[in-house]
C-alpha positions in Angstrom: -14.0 -18.4 -11.1 -10.8 -20.5 -11.2 -7.8 -20.1 -9.1 -4.7 -18.6 -10.7 -2.6 -21.8 -10.5 -5.5 -23.8 -12.1 -5.6 -21.3 -15.0 -1.8 -21.6 -15.4 -2.0 -25.3 -15.5 -4.9 -25.3 -17.9 -3.2 -22.8 -20.2 0.1 -24.7 -20.0 -1.6 -28.0 -20.8 -3.2 -26.5 -23.9 0.0 -25.0 -25.1 2.0 -28.1 -24.3 -0.5 -30.4 -26.0 -0.4 -28.2 -29.1 3.3 -28.0 -29.0 3.6 -31.7 -28.5 1.4 -32.4 -31.5 3.3 -30.0 -33.7 6.7 -31.3 -32.6 5.3 -34.9 -32.9 4.4 -34.3 -36.5 7.7 -32.6 -37.2 9.8 -35.3 -35.5 7.8 -38.0 -37.1 8.7 -36.9 -40.6 12.2 -35.7 -39.6 13.2 -38.9 -37.8 11.7 -41.0 -40.5 13.6 -39.2 -43.2 16.8 -39.3 -41.1 16.4 -43.1 -40.6 15.7 -43.6 -44.3 18.7 -41.5 -45.3 20.9 -43.4 -42.9 19.6 -46.6 -44.3 20.3 -45.4 -47.8 23.9 -44.5 -46.8 24.3 -47.8 -45.1 23.0 -49.7 -48.1 25.2 -47.6 -50.4 28.3 -48.3 -48.3 27.6 -52.0 -48.4 27.0 -51.8 -52.2 30.4 -50.1 -52.6 32.0 -52.7 -50.4 30.5 -55.6 -52.4 31.4 -54.0 -55.7 35.1 -54.0 -54.7 34.9 -57.7 -53.9 33.3 -58.8 -57.3 36.1 -59.5 -59.8 34.1 -61.8 -62.0 30.5 -62.9 -62.4 31.2 -66.6 -61.8 31.2 -66.2 -58.0 28.6 -63.5 -57.8 25.8 -65.8 -56.6 27.9 -67.1 -53.7 28.9 -63.6 -52.6 25.3 -62.4 -52.7 24.1 -65.3 -50.6 26.9 -64.8 -48.0 26.3 -61.1 -47.7 22.6 -61.6 -47.4 23.1 -64.1 -44.6 25.5 -61.7 -42.9 23.5 -58.4 -43.3 19.9 -59.6 -43.9 19.5 -57.2 -46.8 17.9 -58.2 -50.1 20.7 -58.1 -52.7 20.2 -58.2 -56.5 22.8 -58.1 -59.3 21.4 -56.7 -62.6 23.1 -56.3 -66.0 22.8 -53.2 -68.1 19.8 -54.6 -70.0 17.8 -55.3 -66.8 18.3 -59.0 -66.6 18.8 -60.3 -63.0 22.1 -62.1 -62.7 21.9 -62.8 -58.9 19.2 -62.6 -56.3 19.4 -63.3 -52.5 15.7 -63.9 -51.8 14.1 -65.4 -54.9 15.0 -67.5 -57.9 16.6 -65.1 -60.4 15.0 -66.9 -63.3 11.5 -66.2 -62.0 12.2 -62.4 -61.8 11.1 -60.0 -64.4 13.4 -57.6 -66.2 14.4 -54.7 -63.9 15.5 -52.1 -66.5 12.4 -50.0 -65.7 12.8 -50.0 -61.9 13.0 -46.4 -60.6 16.2 -47.0 -58.7 17.9 -48.6 -61.7 16.8 -45.7 -64.0 18.2 -43.2 -61.4 21.4 -45.1 -61.0 22.0 -45.2 -64.7 22.3 -41.4 -64.9 23.4 -40.6 -61.4 25.9 -41.7 -58.8 23.2 -44.0 -57.3 19.4 -44.4 -57.3 16.9 -45.1 -54.6 13.2 -45.7 -54.2 10.6 -46.9 -51.7 7.9 -49.3 -53.0 6.0 -52.4 -52.4 7.6 -55.6 -53.7 5.0 -57.9 -55.4 7.6 -60.7 -55.3 8.2 -60.6 -51.4 4.9 -58.9 -50.5 6.7 -56.2 -48.4 7.6 -52.6 -48.6 11.3 -52.0 -49.2 13.8 -49.2 -49.4 15.9 -49.9 -52.6 19.3 -48.4 -53.4 21.1 -49.2 -56.7 24.6 -48.3 -58.0 26.5 -49.1 -61.2 29.8 -51.0 -61.0 32.0 -52.4 -63.7 33.6 -55.8 -64.2 36.1 -55.6 -67.0 34.7 -53.4 -69.7 31.0 -54.1 -68.9 29.0 -52.3 -66.2 26.3 -53.8 -64.0 24.0 -52.7 -61.2 24.1 -53.8 -57.6 20.8 -53.2 -55.8 20.3 -53.7 -52.1 17.0 -53.4 -50.3 16.0 -53.1 -46.7 12.7 -54.1 -45.3 10.8 -50.9 -44.1 9.5 -52.9 -41.2 13.0 -52.8 -39.6 13.2 -49.1 -40.3 9.8 -48.6 -38.7 10.9 -50.5 -35.6 13.9 -48.3 -35.2 11.7 -45.3 -35.8 9.3 -46.5 -33.0 12.2 -47.1 -30.7 13.5 -43.6 -31.2 9.9 -42.3 -31.0 9.4 -43.9 -27.6 12.7 -42.3 -26.4 11.6 -38.9 -27.7 8.2 -39.5 -26.1 9.7 -40.2 -22.7 11.8 -37.0 -23.0 8.6 -35.0 -23.9 6.8 -36.7 -21.0 9.6 -35.7 -18.6 9.6 -32.2 -20.0 5.8 -32.1 -19.7 5.8 -33.2 -16.1 8.6 -30.7 -15.3 6.7 -28.0 -17.2 3.5 -28.8 -15.4 5.3 -28.7 -12.0 7.1 -25.4 -12.9 3.7 -24.0 -14.1 2.1 -25.1 -10.9 4.8 -23.6 -8.8 4.7 -20.3 -10.8 0.9 -20.2 -10.4 1.2 -20.9 -6.7 3.9 -18.2 -6.2 1.8 -15.7 -8.1 -1.3 -16.7 -6.2 0.5 -16.2 -2.9 1.8 -12.8 -4.0 -1.7 -11.9 -5.1 -3.2 -13.1 -1.8 -0.8 -10.9 0.1 -1.8 -7.9 -2.0 -5.5 -8.8 -1.6 -5.0 -9.1 2.2 -3.2 -5.8 2.2 -6.1 -4.1 0.4 -8.6 -5.7 2.8 -6.7 -4.3 5.7 -6.7 -0.9 4.0 -10.5 -1.1 3.6 -10.9 -2.2 7.3 -8.4 0.5 8.3 -6.0 -2.0 9.8 -2.8 -0.2 9.2 -0.1 -2.0 7.3 1.6 0.9 5.7 4.1 -1.0 3.6 4.1 -4.1 1.4 7.0 -5.3 -0.7 7.5 -8.1 -3.3 10.6 -9.2 -5.0 8.9 -11.9 -7.1 9.0 -9.9 -10.2 9.5 -6.3 -11.5 5.7 -6.0 -12.1 4.8 -7.2 -8.6 7.5 -4.9 -7.1 6.0 -1.9 -8.9 2.5 -2.8 -7.8 3.5 -3.3 -4.1 5.5 0.0 -4.2 2.5 1.8 -5.5 0.2 0.2 -2.9 2.7 1.2 -0.2 2.6 4.8 -1.4 -1.2 4.7 -1.5 -1.3 3.2 2.1 1.1 5.9 3.4 -1.0 8.6 1.7 -4.2 7.2 3.2 -2.5 6.9 6.6 -1.5 10.6 6.4 -5.0 11.6 5.4 -6.5 9.5 8.2 -4.1 11.1 10.7 -5.2 14.5 9.4 -8.8 13.4 9.6 -8.2 12.2 13.1 -6.7 15.5 14.1 -9.6 17.3 12.4 -12.1 15.1 14.2 -10.3 15.7 17.5 -10.5 19.4 16.8 -14.2 19.1 16.1 -14.7 17.1 19.3 -12.7 19.7 21.2 -14.7 22.5 19.6 -18.0 20.7 20.5 -16.8 20.2 24.0 -15.7 23.8 24.3 -19.1 24.8 22.9 -20.8 22.7 25.6 -18.5 24.2 28.2 -19.3 27.7 26.9 -23.1 27.0 27.1 -22.7 25.4 30.5 -20.5 28.3 31.8 -22.9 31.0 30.3 -25.9 29.1 31.7 -24.3 28.8 35.1 -23.1 32.4 35.4 -26.3 33.9 33.9 -28.6 31.8 36.0 -28.4 33.8 39.2 -28.6 37.3 37.7 -31.6 36.2 35.5 -33.3 34.6 38.5 -32.8 37.8 40.5 -34.1 40.0 37.7 -37.0 37.7 37.0 -38.0 37.4 40.7 -37.9 41.1 41.5 -39.6 42.0 38.2 -42.4 39.6 38.9 -42.9 41.0 42.4 -43.1 44.5 41.0 -45.6 43.5 38.4 -47.9 41.6 40.7 -47.7 43.9 43.7 -48.8 47.4 42.6 -49.0 48.8 46.1 -45.4 47.8 47.2 -43.6 50.3 49.4 -41.6 52.9 47.4 -38.3 52.2 49.3 -38.7 48.5 48.7 -39.6 49.2 45.0 -36.4 51.3 44.7 -34.3 48.6 46.3 -35.8 46.0 43.9 -35.1 48.2 40.9 -31.5 48.7 42.1 -31.1 44.9 42.4 -32.4 44.5 38.9 -30.1 47.2 37.5 -27.0 45.7 39.3 -27.6 42.2 38.0 -28.3 43.5 34.5 -25.0 45.4 34.7 -23.3 42.3 35.9 -24.7 40.3 32.9 -23.6 43.1 30.5 -20.1 43.1 32.0 -19.8 39.3 31.6 -20.9 39.6 27.9 -18.4 42.4 27.3 -15.6 40.4 28.8 -16.5 37.4 26.7 -16.6 39.5 23.5 -13.3 41.0 24.3 -11.7 37.6 25.0 -13.0 36.3 21.6 -11.7 39.3 19.8 -8.3 39.0 21.4 -8.2 35.2 20.5 -9.0 36.0 16.9 -6.5 38.9 16.7 -9.3 41.4 15.9 -8.2 43.9 18.6 -5.4 46.3 17.9 -3.5 47.5 21.0 -3.3 51.3 21.4 0.1 51.4 23.1 1.1 54.6 25.0 3.7 55.5 27.6 1.5 55.1 30.7 2.1 55.3 34.5 1.2 51.9 35.9 1.0 53.1 39.5 -1.7 55.6 38.5 -3.7 52.8 36.8 -3.4 50.4 39.8 -4.5 53.0 42.3 -7.5 53.9 40.2 -8.5 50.3 40.0 -8.1 49.8 43.7 -10.3 52.9 44.4 -13.0 51.4 42.2 -12.8 48.0 43.9 -13.0 49.6 47.4 -16.3 51.0 46.4 -17.5 47.5 45.5 -15.8 45.8 48.5 -16.0 48.5 51.2 -15.2 46.1 54.0 -12.0 44.8 52.4 -8.5 46.0 52.9 -6.4 46.5 49.7 -2.7 47.5 50.4 -0.5 48.9 47.6 3.2 49.4 47.7 5.5 50.5 44.8 7.1 53.4 43.0 6.3 55.2 39.8 6.7 53.1 36.7 6.0 54.0 33.1 5.4 51.3 30.5 4.2 51.2 26.9 0.7 49.7 27.4 -2.9 49.9 26.1 -4.4 51.6 29.2 -7.9 50.2 28.7 -6.8 46.6 28.3 -4.1 46.6 31.0 -6.6 48.1 33.4 -9.0 45.2 32.7 -6.1 42.7 33.4 -5.2 44.4 36.7 -8.7 44.7 38.0 -9.4 41.1 37.1 -6.4 39.9 39.2 -7.2 42.1 42.2 -11.0 41.2 42.1 -10.1 37.5 42.0 -8.0 38.0 45.1 -10.9 39.7 46.8 -13.4 37.0 45.8 -11.4 34.1 47.1 -9.9 35.5 50.3 -11.3 37.2 53.4 -8.1 38.9 54.6 -6.0 41.7 53.2 -5.0 41.8 49.6 -1.6 43.1 48.8 -0.6 44.7 45.5 3.2 45.3 44.9 4.7 47.1 41.9 8.4 46.9 41.0 10.3 47.7 37.8 10.2 44.0 36.9 6.7 42.8 38.0 3.3 43.5 39.5 2.1 41.0 42.1 -1.3 40.5 43.7 -1.1 38.5 46.9 -3.9 37.0 48.9 -4.2 34.6 51.8 -7.4 32.9 50.6 -8.5 29.4 49.7 -5.6 28.8 47.2 -5.6 26.6 44.1 -4.6 23.0 43.7 -1.3 22.5 41.9 -2.9 20.3 39.3 -5.4 23.0 38.4 -2.9 25.9 38.0 -1.9 24.9 34.5 -5.6 24.9 33.4 -7.1 27.9 35.1 -5.9 30.3 32.4 -7.7 28.4 29.7 -10.9 29.8 28.3 -14.1 28.5 29.9 -12.1 26.3 32.3 -13.6 26.4 35.8 -12.1 24.7 38.8 -14.9 22.6 40.3 -13.1 21.9 43.6 -12.7 24.3 46.6 -15.1 26.8 45.2 -12.5 28.3 42.7 -14.6 28.7 39.6 -12.9 31.6 37.8 -16.4 33.0 37.0 -17.3 32.5 33.4 -13.9 30.8 32.8 -12.9 33.9 30.9 -11.3 36.1 33.5 -7.8 34.7 33.7 -7.9 33.7 30.0 -8.7 37.3 29.2 -5.8 38.4 31.4 -3.3 36.1 29.6 -4.5 37.3 26.2 -4.0 40.9 27.2 -0.6 40.3 28.7 0.5 38.3 25.6 -0.4 41.3 23.5 2.0 43.4 25.6 4.7 40.7 25.7 4.1 40.4 29.4 3.7 37.0 31.2 1.4 35.8 34.0 3.0 33.6 36.7 0.8 31.9 39.4 2.0 30.3 42.6 -0.5 29.0 45.2 -0.9 26.8 48.2 -4.3 25.4 49.1 -5.8 27.1 52.2 -2.8 29.5 52.5 -3.2 31.8 49.5 -2.1 32.7 46.0 0.2 35.1 44.2 -0.5 36.3 40.7 2.4 38.1 39.0 2.5 40.2 35.8 6.1 39.9 34.7 7.2 42.7 32.4 
């Protein structure tokens, strides 16, 4: 494979050589004809000049000799019968009759006659021009001839000059062709490098060329392709990031479920194994073991229900059944239920009657989650306050690090520090989803080792 500038040079050399040969042939014949025509005209002018000087034939020999010495032309005077009357180069008496010479025959019937032929007398090629002239009542012929060797010398001189011009033109053409090939090679190299970077995903989104309209169109198209690929790669990167996030969330789900289900399953498995292996176990102990198994099974069922509800809320599969409901009644009912589960804990409620358009089941889940979180992560009193603008749950427990507050409402996020693990990572996420469906908002303020406040802002 040849380089582009080498191809240009080769093609130019072939074209130039062919053109040079064609022009050489053309100029050869053209210049030769031009020189011969100029020589004819020159001879004809000299013939006319000589004819005006001849008044009588007595002095014709002297004039022919003088003019021959001056111009170097062969000069012959011939009468109408072809007899040579004067000759500059040979003895006229030794010459044959010239009546049948081509130039004489042509001059007899035309303004003048001319011919190119070999002279047996002088052993050379001559260009002959003959013209009639009259002296008195008789007419004669003046013939002048020029050696073709002189014409050829002039032709060669002009040929050399034309050849030099062609050579200069050829060198310039080769240089121009080389530069053009180099420029195109550079433009092509830039395009190739651009394409290589595209393949290697080294982003150069734009390329431009003003070398020619064609290169400009090509680079514009490549820029468009690059921008399109860049957009697609960005979309692909986003999609890949989403897949990675989904995979990470999947791992977090599995980890969270494994962590939360591990203890209940261990309890159920342990007590069940004991009951199976020990057939004579005390009835009270058996009943206690069965109660533990049932409690942990219920705990697992509750976690699964919360997870399913959270997923349905995320996917918009749950339709809220909004009714005008007394929130104070719902809160007190949830507090009573929690006091049964936490009999040693003190839950204090304050607030007036307040009616809101809510889904009673879902809002109850949100409220009990917030109060139970406060009970789990504190040992002292939990205070629940209801106003017409908000419901707040306040505890004086372990608190939450400020950096973690933004994340604890995300699904499956569990705070690994200070024991705050948000259970399955679903509780607060479920609360937020329920509140969003009601156009309510959850606000969290907390100080580590002092306590937290969770507010439902209506």
